[in-house]
N, C-alpha and C positions, 0 to 999 in steps of 0.2 A: 406482459405487466405493464403495467398503466405506469403514465410520466409523473406520479403526485411527486411531492417532495420529503423528502425523508430530514430527519433531524441529524447531521451528521455534523462533530466536533471534536475536534484537534483528545485524543489521549484514549480513541475510543479504538476499542480493539474488531480486526475484518476478519470474518470468516468466511470459510469458502461456503457451496451450497453440501459439500462431502462434512462441515463442521469442522475442520480441518484447518487452522489458525495462518493466515494469510500475513499477519501483521497487525501496526497500528496506525491510530488516522496521522498523520503529519502535516498538514496543511488542508482547510476548507474554497476551495473556486466558487464560481458561482457554477459551471456543469461537471467539476468533478471533484474530485480529493484526491489528494496525496497517500498514500500504501506506504510506514516506513517496513522494506521486510527484510528480517535478517538476512546475513550472507547473500546476498540478493538484490541486486536495483531497483531501487524505490517504483516503483508505477503511479499513474493518475490514473483513476477507475472512473469513470462515468457514473451519473445518478442513475441511469437507467439500469445501472446492473446491479441494484441493490434487491434482493429481493426483498427482505425485511430489517428494520432495526428493533430491536428490544434489548431493552436500558443498555449497558453498558458496550451493546454490540454490535456492528453491522454484517449481516449474514448476505451475504455474493447471489447470483443465478448459475453459477461456474465454481464449478470443482478449483481448490486451491491449486491441483495440476494442470490447469487450464488457461490459469491467470496468464501466465508467457506466452504460452501459446496466442491468446487475442492481440498480439502486438500490439499493445496498449501504450501511449506516449511514456517515456522515462523521464526523471528529475533529470534535467539537463547540468551539465555541470562540477557533476559528480560521479568518480571516476572509484568505487567501491572496490575492485579490484585490487587496487595500488595502494587506499586508507588501510586494506583489511590485513592485508597478506604481505607488507613492508616488515625485514627483520630490522629499522633503525637501524639506518647507516648515515645518517648525520650525527651532529651531534646533538645533543635533548637541554631543552632548554628548560630552565625552572624556575 
């Protein structure tokens, strides 16, 4: 794949090469973009991993199952396991 610049913007859906949903674009940087993934750690995907951008969808060159195997950088300072799996052990502020 060439290194042509794709138009990626916040809010776009991200699909694997198998057309399965990976997540949603949360942030765009100079050489990659952050994908927010439900029940998984968010990952920075390099623009080189984009097969195509059509409408409001970014399609990757890898399947949705192989995203974690590639060891792309994860969003730092965010521990999803503690935030999503906790049973609210402290007081609730309204």
